[in-house]
PyMOL Python script that loads the backbone (N, CA, C, O; Angstrom):
from pymol import cmd

cmd.read_pdbstr("""\
ATOM      1  N   MET A   1     196.299  53.235  63.064  1.00  0.00           N
ATOM      2  CA  MET A   1     195.623  54.360  62.470  1.00  0.00           C
ATOM      3  C   MET A   1     195.880  55.593  63.342  1.00  0.00           C
ATOM      4  O   MET A   1     195.801  55.521  64.568  1.00  0.00           O
ATOM      5  N   SER A   2     196.184  56.707  62.708  1.00  0.00           N
ATOM      6  CA  SER A   2     196.466  57.916  63.464  1.00  0.00           C
ATOM      7  C   SER A   2     195.175  58.498  64.047  1.00  0.00           C
ATOM      8  O   SER A   2     194.073  58.232  63.568  1.00  0.00           O
ATOM      9  N   LYS A   3     195.354  59.292  65.089  1.00  0.00           N
ATOM     10  CA  LYS A   3     194.202  59.906  65.756  1.00  0.00           C
ATOM     11  C   LYS A   3     193.458  60.839  64.802  1.00  0.00           C
ATOM     12  O   LYS A   3     192.229  60.893  64.809  1.00  0.00           O
ATOM     13  N   ARG A   4     194.200  61.561  63.995  1.00  0.00           N
ATOM     14  CA  ARG A   4     193.591  62.497  63.045  1.00  0.00           C
ATOM     15  C   ARG A   4     192.746  61.775  62.004  1.00  0.00           C
ATOM     16  O   ARG A   4     191.658  62.233  61.656  1.00  0.00           O
ATOM     17  N   LYS A   5     193.245  60.644  61.508  1.00  0.00           N
ATOM     18  CA  LYS A   5     192.503  59.870  60.515  1.00  0.00           C
ATOM     19  C   LYS A   5     191.236  59.284  61.133  1.00  0.00           C
ATOM     20  O   LYS A   5     190.185  59.268  60.492  1.00  0.00           O
ATOM     21  N   ALA A   6     191.328  58.806  62.368  1.00  0.00           N
ATOM     22  CA  ALA A   6     190.159  58.259  63.051  1.00  0.00           C
ATOM     23  C   ALA A   6     189.099  59.340  63.277  1.00  0.00           C
ATOM     24  O   ALA A   6     187.904  59.085  63.127  1.00  0.00           O
ATOM     25  N   GLN A   7     189.541  60.542  63.638  1.00  0.00           N
ATOM     26  CA  GLN A   7     188.599  61.638  63.827  1.00  0.00           C
ATOM     27  C   GLN A   7     187.937  62.020  62.508  1.00  0.00           C
ATOM     28  O   GLN A   7     186.750  62.344  62.477  1.00  0.00           O
ATOM     29  N   GLY A   8     188.690  61.983  61.435  1.00  0.00           N
ATOM     30  CA  GLY A   8     188.129  62.281  60.119  1.00  0.00           C
ATOM     31  C   GLY A   8     187.073  61.269  59.715  1.00  0.00           C
ATOM     32  O   GLY A   8     186.022  61.637  59.191  1.00  0.00           O
ATOM     33  N   ILE A   9     187.349  59.996  59.958  1.00  0.00           N
ATOM     34  CA  ILE A   9     186.368  58.948  59.643  1.00  0.00           C
ATOM     35  C   ILE A   9     185.119  59.103  60.504  1.00  0.00           C
ATOM     36  O   ILE A   9     184.004  58.911  60.021  1.00  0.00           O
ATOM     37  N   LEU A  10     185.302  59.451  61.780  1.00  0.00           N
ATOM     38  CA  LEU A  10     184.170  59.667  62.681  1.00  0.00           C
ATOM     39  C   LEU A  10     183.304  60.839  62.217  1.00  0.00           C
ATOM     40  O   LEU A  10     182.078  60.732  62.199  1.00  0.00           O
ATOM     41  N   VAL A  11     183.928  61.946  61.845  1.00  0.00           N
ATOM     42  CA  VAL A  11     183.173  63.103  61.356  1.00  0.00           C
ATOM     43  C   VAL A  11     182.432  62.739  60.073  1.00  0.00           C
ATOM     44  O   VAL A  11     181.271  63.109  59.901  1.00  0.00           O
ATOM     45  N   PHE A  12     183.092  62.023  59.182  1.00  0.00           N
ATOM     46  CA  PHE A  12     182.483  61.601  57.920  1.00  0.00           C
ATOM     47  C   PHE A  12     181.242  60.743  58.157  1.00  0.00           C
ATOM     48  O   PHE A  12     180.191  60.997  57.568  1.00  0.00           O
ATOM     49  N   THR A  13     181.355  59.737  59.006  1.00  0.00           N
ATOM     50  CA  THR A  13     180.221  58.842  59.253  1.00  0.00           C
ATOM     51  C   THR A  13     179.096  59.551  60.020  1.00  0.00           C
ATOM     52  O   THR A  13     177.919  59.299  59.763  1.00  0.00           O
ATOM     53  N   LEU A  14     179.454  60.436  60.962  1.00  0.00           N
ATOM     54  CA  LEU A  14     178.415  61.171  61.686  1.00  0.00           C
ATOM     55  C   LEU A  14     177.658  62.124  60.765  1.00  0.00           C
ATOM     56  O   LEU A  14     176.450  62.301  60.922  1.00  0.00           O
ATOM     57  N   ALA A  15     178.346  62.736  59.811  1.00  0.00           N
ATOM     58  CA  ALA A  15     177.677  63.634  58.866  1.00  0.00           C
ATOM     59  C   ALA A  15     176.705  62.863  57.980  1.00  0.00           C
ATOM     60  O   ALA A  15     175.601  63.334  57.707  1.00  0.00           O
ATOM     61  N   ILE A  16     177.111  61.688  57.534  1.00  0.00           N
ATOM     62  CA  ILE A  16     176.217  60.869  56.709  1.00  0.00           C
ATOM     63  C   ILE A  16     175.021  60.398  57.534  1.00  0.00           C
ATOM     64  O   ILE A  16     173.891  60.418  57.046  1.00  0.00           O
ATOM     65  N   ALA A  17     175.254  59.978  58.769  1.00  0.00           N
ATOM     66  CA  ALA A  17     174.154  59.545  59.633  1.00  0.00           C
ATOM     67  C   ALA A  17     173.200  60.707  59.923  1.00  0.00           C
ATOM     68  O   ALA A  17     171.982  60.526  59.932  1.00  0.00           O
ATOM     69  N   ALA A  18     173.751  61.891  60.156  1.00  0.00           N
ATOM     70  CA  ALA A  18     172.906  63.063  60.415  1.00  0.00           C
ATOM     71  C   ALA A  18     172.062  63.397  59.193  1.00  0.00           C
ATOM     72  O   ALA A  18     170.912  63.815  59.333  1.00  0.00           O
ATOM     73  N   PHE A  19     172.615  63.218  57.999  1.00  0.00           N
ATOM     74  CA  PHE A  19     171.839  63.455  56.787  1.00  0.00           C
ATOM     75  C   PHE A  19     170.644  62.504  56.706  1.00  0.00           C
ATOM     76  O   PHE A  19     169.534  62.921  56.375  1.00  0.00           O
ATOM     77  N   PHE A  20     170.877  61.232  57.010  1.00  0.00           N
ATOM     78  CA  PHE A  20     169.778  60.272  56.938  1.00  0.00           C
ATOM     79  C   PHE A  20     168.723  60.534  58.006  1.00  0.00           C
ATOM     80  O   PHE A  20     167.532  60.364  57.745  1.00  0.00           O
ATOM     81  N   VAL A  21     169.130  60.938  59.186  1.00  0.00           N
ATOM     82  CA  VAL A  21     168.161  61.300  60.232  1.00  0.00           C
ATOM     83  C   VAL A  21     167.362  62.515  59.789  1.00  0.00           C
ATOM     84  O   VAL A  21     166.142  62.550  59.951  1.00  0.00           O
ATOM     85  N   TYR A  22     168.037  63.509  59.233  1.00  0.00           N
ATOM     86  CA  TYR A  22     167.352  64.709  58.746  1.00  0.00           C
ATOM     87  C   TYR A  22     166.386  64.362  57.620  1.00  0.00           C
ATOM     88  O   TYR A  22     165.255  64.847  57.604  1.00  0.00           O
ATOM     89  N   ALA A  23     166.819  63.533  56.683  1.00  0.00           N
ATOM     90  CA  ALA A  23     165.956  63.133  55.571  1.00  0.00           C
ATOM     91  C   ALA A  23     164.730  62.383  56.081  1.00  0.00           C
ATOM     92  O   ALA A  23     163.622  62.599  55.589  1.00  0.00           O
ATOM     93  N   TYR A  24     164.920  61.505  57.063  1.00  0.00           N
ATOM     94  CA  TYR A  24     163.785  60.786  57.640  1.00  0.00           C
ATOM     95  C   TYR A  24     162.807  61.760  58.296  1.00  0.00           C
ATOM     96  O   TYR A  24     161.598  61.680  58.075  1.00  0.00           O
ATOM     97  N   LEU A  25     163.338  62.679  59.102  1.00  0.00           N
ATOM     98  CA  LEU A  25     162.471  63.638  59.783  1.00  0.00           C
ATOM     99  C   LEU A  25     161.746  64.547  58.802  1.00  0.00           C
ATOM    100  O   LEU A  25     160.608  64.946  59.044  1.00  0.00           O
ATOM    101  N   LEU A  26     162.404  64.873  57.695  1.00  0.00           N
ATOM    102  CA  LEU A  26     161.812  65.779  56.728  1.00  0.00           C
ATOM    103  C   LEU A  26     160.801  65.085  55.823  1.00  0.00           C
ATOM    104  O   LEU A  26     159.795  65.691  55.454  1.00  0.00           O
ATOM    105  N   MET A  27     161.043  63.846  55.461  1.00  0.00           N
ATOM    106  CA  MET A  27     160.200  63.185  54.465  1.00  0.00           C
ATOM    107  C   MET A  27     159.189  62.193  55.037  1.00  0.00           C
ATOM    108  O   MET A  27     158.077  62.080  54.522  1.00  0.00           O
ATOM    109  N   LEU A  28     159.561  61.479  56.090  1.00  0.00           N
ATOM    110  CA  LEU A  28     158.738  60.350  56.487  1.00  0.00           C
ATOM    111  C   LEU A  28     158.055  60.491  57.855  1.00  0.00           C
ATOM    112  O   LEU A  28     157.234  59.648  58.218  1.00  0.00           O
ATOM    113  N   SER A  29     158.371  61.508  58.590  1.00  0.00           N
ATOM    114  CA  SER A  29     157.780  61.601  59.922  1.00  0.00           C
ATOM    115  C   SER A  29     156.687  62.661  59.961  1.00  0.00           C
ATOM    116  O   SER A  29     156.516  63.445  59.028  1.00  0.00           O
ATOM    117  N   GLU A  30     155.960  62.660  61.063  1.00  0.00           N
ATOM    118  CA  GLU A  30     154.911  63.659  61.245  1.00  0.00           C
ATOM    119  C   GLU A  30     155.493  65.012  61.645  1.00  0.00           C
ATOM    120  O   GLU A  30     154.769  66.005  61.723  1.00  0.00           O
ATOM    121  N   TRP A  31     156.799  65.050  61.898  1.00  0.00           N
ATOM    122  CA  TRP A  31     157.476  66.273  62.322  1.00  0.00           C
ATOM    123  C   TRP A  31     157.978  67.102  61.148  1.00  0.00           C
ATOM    124  O   TRP A  31     158.665  68.100  61.364  1.00  0.00           O
ATOM    125  N   SER A  32     157.663  66.725  59.917  1.00  0.00           N
ATOM    126  CA  SER A  32     158.261  67.402  58.769  1.00  0.00           C
ATOM    127  C   SER A  32     157.958  68.900  58.693  1.00  0.00           C
ATOM    128  O   SER A  32     158.858  69.655  58.325  1.00  0.00           O
ATOM    129  N   PRO A  33     156.752  69.382  59.017  1.00  0.00           N
ATOM    130  CA  PRO A  33     156.555  70.843  58.942  1.00  0.00           C
ATOM    131  C   PRO A  33     157.451  71.607  59.915  1.00  0.00           C
ATOM    132  O   PRO A  33     158.016  72.639  59.551  1.00  0.00           O
ATOM    133  N   ILE A  34     157.586  71.122  61.130  1.00  0.00           N
ATOM    134  CA  ILE A  34     158.413  71.819  62.112  1.00  0.00           C
ATOM    135  C   ILE A  34     159.899  71.699  61.758  1.00  0.00           C
ATOM    136  O   ILE A  34     160.664  72.636  61.985  1.00  0.00           O
ATOM    137  N   VAL A  35     160.312  70.556  61.206  1.00  0.00           N
ATOM    138  CA  VAL A  35     161.710  70.383  60.791  1.00  0.00           C
ATOM    139  C   VAL A  35     162.027  71.347  59.658  1.00  0.00           C
ATOM    140  O   VAL A  35     163.098  71.953  59.643  1.00  0.00           O
ATOM    141  N   LEU A  36     161.119  71.494  58.720  1.00  0.00           N
ATOM    142  CA  LEU A  36     161.320  72.417  57.608  1.00  0.00           C
ATOM    143  C   LEU A  36     161.372  73.860  58.106  1.00  0.00           C
ATOM    144  O   LEU A  36     162.224  74.633  57.668  1.00  0.00           O
ATOM    145  N   GLN A  37     160.483  74.225  59.005  1.00  0.00           N
ATOM    146  CA  GLN A  37     160.471  75.585  59.550  1.00  0.00           C
ATOM    147  C   GLN A  37     161.754  75.876  60.328  1.00  0.00           C
ATOM    148  O   GLN A  37     162.335  76.951  60.184  1.00  0.00           O
ATOM    149  N   LEU A  38     162.192  74.933  61.142  1.00  0.00           N
ATOM    150  CA  LEU A  38     163.415  75.142  61.911  1.00  0.00           C
ATOM    151  C   LEU A  38     164.645  75.209  61.004  1.00  0.00           C
ATOM    152  O   LEU A  38     165.566  75.984  61.260  1.00  0.00           O
ATOM    153  N   SER A  39     164.657  74.401  59.952  1.00  0.00           N
ATOM    154  CA  SER A  39     165.776  74.448  59.005  1.00  0.00           C
ATOM    155  C   SER A  39     165.856  75.806  58.329  1.00  0.00           C
ATOM    156  O   SER A  39     166.932  76.394  58.225  1.00  0.00           O
ATOM    157  N   LEU A  40     164.721  76.298  57.874  1.00  0.00           N
ATOM    158  CA  LEU A  40     164.694  77.600  57.227  1.00  0.00           C
ATOM    159  C   LEU A  40     165.070  78.708  58.209  1.00  0.00           C
ATOM    160  O   LEU A  40     165.773  79.650  57.844  1.00  0.00           O
ATOM    161  N   LEU A  41     164.608  78.597  59.440  1.00  0.00           N
ATOM    162  CA  LEU A  41     164.955  79.578  60.468  1.00  0.00           C
ATOM    163  C   LEU A  41     166.461  79.599  60.717  1.00  0.00           C
ATOM    164  O   LEU A  41     167.049  80.672  60.853  1.00  0.00           O
ATOM    165  N   MET A  42     167.088  78.428  60.779  1.00  0.00           N
ATOM    166  CA  MET A  42     168.533  78.369  61.007  1.00  0.00           C
ATOM    167  C   MET A  42     169.312  78.944  59.827  1.00  0.00           C
ATOM    168  O   MET A  42     170.311  79.635  60.028  1.00  0.00           O
ATOM    169  N   VAL A  43     168.874  78.670  58.609  1.00  0.00           N
ATOM    170  CA  VAL A  43     169.563  79.195  57.433  1.00  0.00           C
ATOM    171  C   VAL A  43     169.460  80.720  57.389  1.00  0.00           C
ATOM    172  O   VAL A  43     170.464  81.407  57.200  1.00  0.00           O
ATOM    173  N   VAL A  44     168.254  81.245  57.562  1.00  0.00           N
ATOM    174  CA  VAL A  44     168.068  82.694  57.534  1.00  0.00           C
ATOM    175  C   VAL A  44     168.815  83.349  58.697  1.00  0.00           C
ATOM    176  O   VAL A  44     169.441  84.394  58.522  1.00  0.00           O
ATOM    177  N   GLY A  45     168.752  82.745  59.871  1.00  0.00           N
ATOM    178  CA  GLY A  45     169.479  83.277  61.016  1.00  0.00           C
ATOM    179  C   GLY A  45     170.983  83.280  60.793  1.00  0.00           C
ATOM    180  O   GLY A  45     171.668  84.222  61.189  1.00  0.00           O
ATOM    181  N   GLY A  46     171.497  82.239  60.165  1.00  0.00           N
ATOM    182  CA  GLY A  46     172.928  82.178  59.870  1.00  0.00           C
ATOM    183  C   GLY A  46     173.355  83.245  58.875  1.00  0.00           C
ATOM    184  O   GLY A  46     174.376  83.904  59.073  1.00  0.00           O
ATOM    185  N   VAL A  47     172.588  83.421  57.813  1.00  0.00           N
ATOM    186  CA  VAL A  47     172.913  84.439  56.808  1.00  0.00           C
ATOM    187  C   VAL A  47     172.844  85.833  57.425  1.00  0.00           C
ATOM    188  O   VAL A  47     173.747  86.646  57.226  1.00  0.00           O
ATOM    189  N   LEU A  48     171.778  86.111  58.171  1.00  0.00           N
ATOM    190  CA  LEU A  48     171.651  87.425  58.798  1.00  0.00           C
ATOM    191  C   LEU A  48     172.708  87.631  59.882  1.00  0.00           C
ATOM    192  O   LEU A  48     173.139  88.761  60.112  1.00  0.00           O
ATOM    193  N   GLY A  49     173.130  86.562  60.546  1.00  0.00           N
ATOM    194  CA  GLY A  49     174.201  86.664  61.520  1.00  0.00           C
ATOM    195  C   GLY A  49     175.520  87.050  60.868  1.00  0.00           C
ATOM    196  O   GLY A  49     176.258  87.879  61.399  1.00  0.00           O
ATOM    197  N   VAL A  50     175.817  86.453  59.720  1.00  0.00           N
ATOM    198  CA  VAL A  50     177.041  86.797  58.992  1.00  0.00           C
ATOM    199  C   VAL A  50     176.979  88.246  58.514  1.00  0.00           C
ATOM    200  O   VAL A  50     177.966  88.975  58.616  1.00  0.00           O
ATOM    201  N   ILE A  51     175.828  88.669  57.994  1.00  0.00           N
ATOM    202  CA  ILE A  51     175.680  90.046  57.533  1.00  0.00           C
ATOM    203  C   ILE A  51     175.837  91.020  58.695  1.00  0.00           C
ATOM    204  O   ILE A  51     176.485  92.057  58.552  1.00  0.00           O
ATOM    205  N   SER A  52     175.248  90.694  59.843  1.00  0.00           N
ATOM    206  CA  SER A  52     175.382  91.594  60.997  1.00  0.00           C
ATOM    207  C   SER A  52     176.820  91.621  61.508  1.00  0.00           C
ATOM    208  O   SER A  52     177.286  92.668  61.959  1.00  0.00           O
ATOM    209  N   TRP A  53     177.533  90.501  61.449  1.00  0.00           N
ATOM    210  CA  TRP A  53     178.939  90.468  61.851  1.00  0.00           C
ATOM    211  C   TRP A  53     179.779  91.343  60.928  1.00  0.00           C
ATOM    212  O   TRP A  53     180.664  92.064  61.389  1.00  0.00           O
ATOM    213  N   ILE A  54     179.503  91.282  59.625  1.00  0.00           N
ATOM    214  CA  ILE A  54     180.226  92.135  58.673  1.00  0.00           C
ATOM    215  C   ILE A  54     179.958  93.606  58.982  1.00  0.00           C
ATOM    216  O   ILE A  54     180.887  94.413  58.975  1.00  0.00           O
ATOM    217  N   GLY A  55     178.712  93.965  59.250  1.00  0.00           N
ATOM    218  CA  GLY A  55     178.385  95.343  59.593  1.00  0.00           C
ATOM    219  C   GLY A  55     179.054  95.784  60.872  1.00  0.00           C
ATOM    220  O   GLY A  55     179.542  96.911  60.961  1.00  0.00           O
ATOM    221  N   TYR A  56     179.084  94.917  61.861  1.00  0.00           N
ATOM    222  CA  TYR A  56     179.748  95.237  63.123  1.00  0.00           C
ATOM    223  C   TYR A  56     181.238  95.469  62.909  1.00  0.00           C
ATOM    224  O   TYR A  56     181.807  96.414  63.456  1.00  0.00           O
ATOM    225  N   MET A  57     181.870  94.611  62.115  1.00  0.00           N
ATOM    226  CA  MET A  57     183.299  94.763  61.848  1.00  0.00           C
ATOM    227  C   MET A  57     183.573  96.041  61.059  1.00  0.00           C
ATOM    228  O   MET A  57     184.580  96.708  61.298  1.00  0.00           O
ATOM    229  N   MET A  58     182.696  96.386  60.131  1.00  0.00           N
ATOM    230  CA  MET A  58     182.876  97.625  59.381  1.00  0.00           C
ATOM    231  C   MET A  58     182.734  98.842  60.295  1.00  0.00           C
ATOM    232  O   MET A  58     183.435  99.839  60.119  1.00  0.00           O
ATOM    233  N   ALA A  59     181.842  98.761  61.254  1.00  0.00           N
ATOM    234  CA  ALA A  59     181.591  99.896  62.139  1.00  0.00           C
ATOM    235  C   ALA A  59     182.667 100.056  63.202  1.00  0.00           C
ATOM    236  O   ALA A  59     182.923 101.178  63.638  1.00  0.00           O
ATOM    237  N   THR A  60     183.303  98.983  63.632  1.00  0.00           N
ATOM    238  CA  THR A  60     184.227  99.063  64.759  1.00  0.00           C
ATOM    239  C   THR A  60     185.696  98.997  64.379  1.00  0.00           C
ATOM    240  O   THR A  60     186.551  99.263  65.223  1.00  0.00           O
ATOM    241  N   THR A  61     186.017  98.654  63.145  1.00  0.00           N
ATOM    242  CA  THR A  61     187.411  98.549  62.736  1.00  0.00           C
ATOM    243  C   THR A  61     187.929  99.915  62.322  1.00  0.00           C
ATOM    244  O   THR A  61     187.292 100.621  61.540  1.00  0.00           O
ATOM    245  N   LYS A  62     189.075 100.278  62.844  1.00  0.00           N
ATOM    246  CA  LYS A  62     189.691 101.543  62.471  1.00  0.00           C
ATOM    247  C   LYS A  62     190.359 101.381  61.112  1.00  0.00           C
ATOM    248  O   LYS A  62     190.947 100.343  60.810  1.00  0.00           O
ATOM    249  N   SER A  63     190.256 102.420  60.307  1.00  0.00           N
ATOM    250  CA  SER A  63     190.893 102.346  58.995  1.00  0.00           C
ATOM    251  C   SER A  63     192.374 102.661  59.135  1.00  0.00           C
ATOM    252  O   SER A  63     192.764 103.580  59.855  1.00  0.00           O
ATOM    253  N   SER A  64     193.176 101.900  58.450  1.00  0.00           N
ATOM    254  CA  SER A  64     194.618 102.121  58.479  1.00  0.00           C
ATOM    255  C   SER A  64     195.012 103.000  57.300  1.00  0.00           C
ATOM    256  O   SER A  64     194.281 103.058  56.312  1.00  0.00           O
ATOM    257  N   PRO A  65     196.137 103.680  57.377  1.00  0.00           N
ATOM    258  CA  PRO A  65     196.551 104.548  56.271  1.00  0.00           C
ATOM    259  C   PRO A  65     196.733 103.795  54.956  1.00  0.00           C
ATOM    260  O   PRO A  65     196.559 104.378  53.886  1.00  0.00           O
ATOM    261  N   SER A  66     197.078 102.523  55.016  1.00  0.00           N
ATOM    262  CA  SER A  66     197.275 101.772  53.776  1.00  0.00           C
ATOM    263  C   SER A  66     195.955 101.442  53.095  1.00  0.00           C
ATOM    264  O   SER A  66     195.940 101.123  51.906  1.00  0.00           O
ATOM    265  N   SER A  67     194.832 101.514  53.834  1.00  0.00           N
ATOM    266  CA  SER A  67     193.550 101.190  53.224  1.00  0.00           C
ATOM    267  C   SER A  67     192.857 102.418  52.649  1.00  0.00           C
ATOM    268  O   SER A  67     191.828 102.296  51.985  1.00  0.00           O
ATOM    269  N   ILE A  68     193.408 103.592  52.898  1.00  0.00           N
ATOM    270  CA  ILE A  68     192.833 104.818  52.363  1.00  0.00           C
ATOM    271  C   ILE A  68     193.480 105.101  51.009  1.00  0.00           C
ATOM    272  O   ILE A  68     194.703 105.164  50.888  1.00  0.00           O
ATOM    273  N   ILE A  69     192.648 105.266  50.016  1.00  0.00           N
ATOM    274  CA  ILE A  69     193.149 105.530  48.667  1.00  0.00           C
ATOM    275  C   ILE A  69     193.454 107.028  48.570  1.00  0.00           C
ATOM    276  O   ILE A  69     192.587 107.869  48.809  1.00  0.00           O
ATOM    277  N   GLN A  70     194.684 107.337  48.220  1.00  0.00           N
ATOM    278  CA  GLN A  70     195.097 108.732  48.093  1.00  0.00           C
ATOM    279  C   GLN A  70     195.249 109.080  46.612  1.00  0.00           C
ATOM    280  O   GLN A  70     195.749 108.287  45.814  1.00  0.00           O
ATOM    281  N   ASP A  71     194.806 110.281  46.272  1.00  0.00           N
ATOM    282  CA  ASP A  71     194.949 110.736  44.891  1.00  0.00           C
ATOM    283  C   ASP A  71     196.405 111.091  44.627  1.00  0.00           C
ATOM    284  O   ASP A  71     197.066 111.704  45.466  1.00  0.00           O
ATOM    285  N   GLU A  72     196.896 110.705  43.464  1.00  0.00           N
ATOM    286  CA  GLU A  72     198.253 111.036  43.088  1.00  0.00           C
ATOM    287  C   GLU A  72     198.264 112.422  42.465  1.00  0.00           C
ATOM    288  O   GLU A  72     197.415 112.742  41.633  1.00  0.00           O
ATOM    289  N   GLU A  73     199.217 113.233  42.864  1.00  0.00           N
ATOM    290  CA  GLU A  73     199.339 114.564  42.283  1.00  0.00           C
ATOM    291  C   GLU A  73     200.226 114.485  41.050  1.00  0.00           C
ATOM    292  O   GLU A  73     201.272 113.837  41.063  1.00  0.00           O
ATOM    293  N   LYS A  74     199.800 115.146  39.993  1.00  0.00           N
ATOM    294  CA  LYS A  74     200.566 115.121  38.742  1.00  0.00           C
ATOM    295  C   LYS A  74     201.253 116.420  38.520  1.00  0.00           C
ATOM    296  O   LYS A  74     201.947 116.587  37.517  1.00  0.00           O
TER     297      LYS A  74
END
""", "prot")
cmd.dss("prot")
cmd.show_as("cartoon", "prot")
cmd.util.cbc("prot")
cmd.orient("prot")
């Protein structure tokens, strides 16, 4: 078996195991309120992080002449 295939199988099985651990913590344990709060915090933080990265890139990237729309003279 190639190293790449073995790594793929490992990632696949770890993702499934992580899902079951998360489901257990969310549904069957006494930690479910904190797990839900942390999950929501991570999702909102991730979305706002992407939005802030887009804003940062818009603010710091220089515009190139090819990205400026020029009016055609008739």
